[in-house]
N, C-alpha and C positions, 0 to 999 in steps of 0.2 A: 714731613709735616709739619708745621712752627707753630708753637705755643707763645704767646705773648702775656700769660698770666702771670703770677709770683714769679719768680725767677730762681727763688731761694727752695718752691716746692717740686720736686722732681714728680715726674708724671708715669705712671703704668708703660711700658712697652708695648707696643702692637703687636698679637701672637701672629702674626703672619708675617713673620720678618725674616730668617734666615737659617740656614741649614742646621738640625740639632746634630746635639754631640761635642761644639765647641766648649770649653771650659773657659767662663770670663775671667780676661785678667782683671786687676784692680785697676780703680778708679784712676784715669788720669787729669791732674790737675793742670793749666798750662800758661805758667806766668810769661811775658816776654824777656828773653836773654837780654842782658847788658849788653848794649854797643855804643860805645860815644856815649853822647847825651842823648838818646833814643834809643831804637832795640830794632830788631830784624823784624821785615815784613811777611816774613814765612813762620808757619810753626812746622813741624814734621813730628810725627809718632807713631807706633806701629799701629796706633789705631786710623789716625786721619793726617790727611795735609792742609794747612789752611794758610790762605794767600791775600795780602791785604795790597791793595791797589791802589795809591792816592795819585792824583795828578802833578806834575811836577812844579807848577807855578800857578795861582789865581789871583786874581784881581779884588781887590779892597772893596767891599760891600754889594759882591756879589754871589749866587748862590754856587756851588761846586760839589761834585759829589766823588765818590768812590767807593770800592766795591769790596769786599769782605768773600772767599771764595772757599768752603770747606767741604775737602772730598773723602768719603768714607774709604779707607783701605782695607778694612773689616765690616761686619755685619757690626754698626754701631746704634746705642740709644740713649735719651736723655742727655740731647746735644746741647749745652749752654755756649754761646758766643757773648761776650760782653765787649762791648767799646768804651773809650773813654773819652769825652769831648775835649778837644785842645783848646786852650787860655785863647781867647780871642779869637774865637768862632761860635755860633749859636745853631743849633739843632733844628732842622724844618723840617724834613719828613725823611723815612726810610719806607723800603719794599723790601723783605714784607715788613708790616707795622712794629715796630720795636717798645720794649716797658721802657721809660722813661725815668730814672730814679734821679735829681742831680746832674752831677759831670757821668754818671753811669748809663749807658743802653743795652740795652738786652735781647736777645733774641733765645729761645727754648726749642727744639725741634725735636719730639719724638723718637724717632727714628731715621736713619739714613744708609740706604742700602749700599752694600760691598760696590764698589764703582760707580756711584751715584754722587751728583755732587749738590750744595746748596748754594746760592747767590744770594748776599745780602745786599743793597743799592742804597748808600747813606747820603742825602744831601745836607749840607749845611751853609752859613754863610759870614764870609769871613769879614770882621767886623774892627781889624786892627791888625796894623803890619806886623813882619817878623816870619820867623821861622817855626811852625805849628808841629810837636809832636804828638802823636794820637798812638796809643796803644792798645791791643785787643788780647783777651784770652780767649779758650776755649775748652770744653771739658765734655769729656763724653764716657758712657759706659759700655762696654761689649756686649753683645746679645745672643743669648742662646735661645732656639725655639724649636719647639717639639712640637707636632701635626697628629690630630686625631679627627677621622672621618663619621660625621655623623650623617649615617643614610635612613632611606625611608624605602621600604619595598611597598612598591602598589601594584595589586594584581588586576588585569583586566580578561573578561572570556568575551569570547564572540562565538556565537552556535550558527551554523548556515548550513543552507538546505534548499531546494526544488521549492519553487514558488508552489508547481502543481504536480501530480501523481497521478496516475490512473488504478482504480481500485483492485484490491490484488497484488499490485507491484513492491517490489523491495524500494527505498525510500531511503536514501543516505545523508546523513549530516555530518559535517566535520564539527569540531571543539577544538577552538585553540585559544591557550588561555596560555598569557604573555606577563611579561614583570614590567611596569615599565617605570619603576623605582629605581633608586640608588644604591639598596644594598639586597642581599640575598632573601628570597622569599622563601621560606620551610614548610615542609610537609604539606605539600598541596594535595587534596583529593577532590575529584570533580565526579560528583553524583548527578545521573540521568534519570527522570524519573519517565517509565514507559506510556506517553500519553494512551487516555482513552479512542478507542478506534486503529491502534493500533499494536501490532504483537511484536515480541523479540523474540529470536531463537532458541533463547535461553530457558525461554518461558517465564523470566522476573520479571517482578514490577519493577523494581528499582537497580539500575547498572551504577557500579562504584569502579573510580580508575583513579589508581595511586600517580601525581605527577610527582612526586619527590619537590625535591628545589631547583628554584629559577635562579637563576645570577640576572643580574640587570640588564634588561635589554633580549634574555632568553625567553624561546616560547616552546612550549611543548604541541602537538596536535594529536585529538584521537575520532576513528569516525567510526560511526554507530550507523548500523543498519537495521532499519523496521519492516516489518510488511505493512500496508495501506488493508483495513480491514472494514473500513467503513468510509460512505460518502458523509464528504462536508471539507470545512478549513476546522483543521487540527494542528495543535500549537504544542510544541515539545520545549522543554525549561530542562536548562543544566547547570547545578551550580556548582562554584568553585570556593571551597573553604582552605584554609593555610592557618599553622601556628601563630603566623607574626604580621599578615598581611588580611586578616579579616575573612570577609562572603561577601563574592559578587555572583550575579547570573543572569543569564542569556537566554532569552526565548526566539525560537523560528516557527515560521506557521507555513502551513503545505495545504491546499487545498487540493483534496482527493475527489478525483472527477470519474464517471465511469460514463463512457461512451454507450449510445445504444439504438438500437432500430427497431421499431414495432411495424408489423404492413398485416393490413387486415382487407378483406375482400366480403363483396355482399352480390348478391343477385338474387334473380325468380328464384321462389323454390320451383316452380311449375310451369310449364309453357308447352306449346303446340306446336309440334313437327312444323316446319316450314317457316314459321315465326320467327320473329327477332327476341333475344332476351339479353338487356343491358345489364353491364355488372362494374360495381364502381371500386378501385383499390385505392387505398387511402395509406400513404406511409410517412410514418411521423419519426422525428431524432426526440427519442424521449427521453435523452442523456444530457450530460452537463456540459459540453463542450459541439463544435463544430464537428460535422462528418462531411468528407468531401466523395467525390465521382461516384456517387450512388446511381446505381445500375438496376433498373425495375423491368422485370422480363414475367410476360404472361404466357402461357403456353394452352392451349386451345387443345382438345382432347378430341382423340380421333373419333369420326362422324359428326364433326362439327366443323364450322368455318368461321373466321375472323371478319364481319362485316363493315366493322367501323373502329378504328382506334385512334382519335386524336391524339396529334404529337409525336406518335410513335413512328417507329420504323420497322415495316410490317414485313417479315419472311416465311411464306407457308403460314404454320400456323403458331408463329410465335410473332410478340409484337413488345419492341425494346423502347424505354425511356429512359435520357441520360440527363442526371442534376447533377450537376459541377459543385454545390455543396449545396448544404443546410444546416443552417444556423438550430442552436440549440433549442426545442420547445416548437421548430417550426413541422408544418403540416404541409403532404400535399396530397392531389386527388387524380387519380388519373382514371378515364373511363373507357371500356371495351363492348364491342356488343357483338355477341355469336347468334347464327342460327344451325339448325340439326333437320336433317333430313329420316333420321332415324330416332325410334321410339328409344326411349330408356333413359336411366341415369347417366348424365354425360358430370362431370366434374371437372370445374377449370380451375387450375393454379395460377400463383403468382409467386416470383420470389424478389428478394431485395439484398444485393452485396453492397459494400463501401471499401474505400483504398483502405480503411482500418481495419478491414478484416471480420467487420459485422455482415452478419446473415439474418434472414428471415424468410419464412416462406408462408403463405395461408390458400385455401382450397375454399373454391365456390360451389355446390352440387345443386343442378339442377333437373330436373324429371321433364323430361320431355314426351310430352303424351299426343298419340297419335288422336284422330278425330274420325267417327265412322260417320258415311254419307249414303245411306240406302235407295237405292232408284227401285221402285215397284214400276213393273207390265205385266198387263194382264191384256191375253186377245181369247176371243171366239175362233176356234181353228174351221169353222161351215158357219157364214154369217150371208144371206137371209135360209132360216130353214123351215121348213111347212109343219105342222101341228102333228106330232106322232114321231118327225124325224129327230137327231141328238145332233149336237156337237159337242167340242172339249172345249174347257175355259182352263189356259195353262198361265198360271202366276209363278213370275219369276221375280224374286229379290236380289239385287249386288249391291254389293256393300263396296263403295267408289273411294271409300274413306284410306285412311291409313291408322286406324285403331280398331278394335274387337268390336262387334256389337253383341249384344247378347239376349238371350229369351226371347227371340222375335217369335210371335205371335202372329199369324193370320186368321180372319174368321172374311168368310164369303156372305155375302145376303145375296139372294134370289128373289126376282119380283113374281107376281102370278102368274107370268105367259112360260115362266120356264122352271121346270121343276129337277132338282141336284137329284143324280141316281148314285152317284158312287166318289169316292175320294181317293186319293195316295198322292205319294209326295216323299220329297224329304223327312217330314214328319207326319205319324198317324194323323188322318183324319176322320172327323166323324160328321156323317148327316142328320140332321135334327131338323125337320120339317124343310121351309125354305133356308136354313140356316146350316153352313159348313163349318165347323171349327179346326182349327190344327192346332195339335200340339207343339206348344213353343219349342223352336231350333233354339240349341243351348248357345252355340257362339258362332259367328260370322265372321269368319277374319277378311282382312282388307283383299280386295277383289276377289272374293269368293263370292259364288251366287246360290240360292236354292230355288228348288221349282216344287209347285204341286200342280196337279190334273184334277178338273173335275168334271164327270162327265153328266150333262144333264139333256133333258129330251122338252119340245118345244108343245105349249099344254092348250095354249090361247091364243089367239092371233094380239097382234100390237106390236108395240117395240116396248121390248124389254130390255131395262137396264137393271146391272147386275152390278153390285158394288164390292170393293173389295176393303177391306180394311188392316192395317198393321200396328202393330207399338212395340217395342222394346223397351230394354233398361234406359237407352240412352234417349227414346223418342216417344215422347205422350204432348198432350192427349192423341188418340190415333190420325196415321195418314190415311186417307181412303182414293182409292180410283173406282173412274164407273167404268163398264162395259156396255154398249148398245148391240141390242140382237134382234133383227126385225124377224120376228115369227107369222107366217099368214098359212 
């Protein structure tokens, strides 16, 4: 480092200079030694070596250059090189620039490190003939240096964890504290507040971890595990404090999801036997995430059979639908049609399972009812008859349906040509003039038949038309049938 300022005012040495511990010797002032009419071209001391190199001859009127090279043998500072211009020559320039004062030109170097050199190149112009003698001096101070490191502790904290987690699962976060500064960070403590929606096994709302001191570049890691108790986005903040590096914090957020599946089934509450009953199965992804490999199975109960199940694979009394995936909020509907020949309540169940282990079931019950179908038959055993001759009227009612009918009531209405005499059968009969009434038959099962017989006598010639009427709890108004008997 060169200084071309006032040579008589030494400047302070650069603090980053030389090894500590050396005792500086006294300042050397180096005058040229006598040697004939000029002096030596080299100076050597315990601190430095300086050499002046001049050309052997130059031409009058031309510029010429020479060098002064100063080499430090120890750590030196405040180095002053002074050169005297010879008579008959004028100063043109130098590198580095010199401080010029009359015939004296000088350079100051704040420091020269041990083993390093500084070269000064001076250019003059010769203005007269003759032998020029140019002398130089060098002075330097020995330098002693000491070093102190001024560092700054800087801590950073990074908290990381899973982006998503299932409700009820354990969620582990990692807290890393690192000293990115240049000196020790001391007394580091990490505090982690348990976020709303999560719990810690300790039951404490706040967790504290002493990390101690961290050297520059050193880091420490702490794992913290919580249990997810609430759906939604949950953020967890960790704070690191220290005695000399301030306070930093980091946040990690996790979306807590709950995969869910729901299945509902609806259908006819009542249907007649041998008819069709349609059922609707609705499967819904009511969770927060997609679900995969969804299998829906409908199992028809005993005494029923599957008529149709669009899109399903049907085997016996089972219909199975396969769904590769369902997005959150997605719903799918499936239909199945059953029939039954047996009256009674039959419950149809449906189940759903997924690759994630979710499952559900639902049931829809239908009361299958039979229907009664009554057939009335009436005959006269003798036809025609003479006046005074008797015949029997036989009445048969058969339930051709699939359900019971109740309170079957039968009434016979005879014309003037025929007079009823007596009545008998599966319920008591009462003769009242030309009318015969039978007590209600309480219950007539499917395929069951009931009979009544009425004894009657011809009393007047003519085409006698006898009518039979019946009613039941299912059949209203009355159904009638007519039987013709010829009386002569």
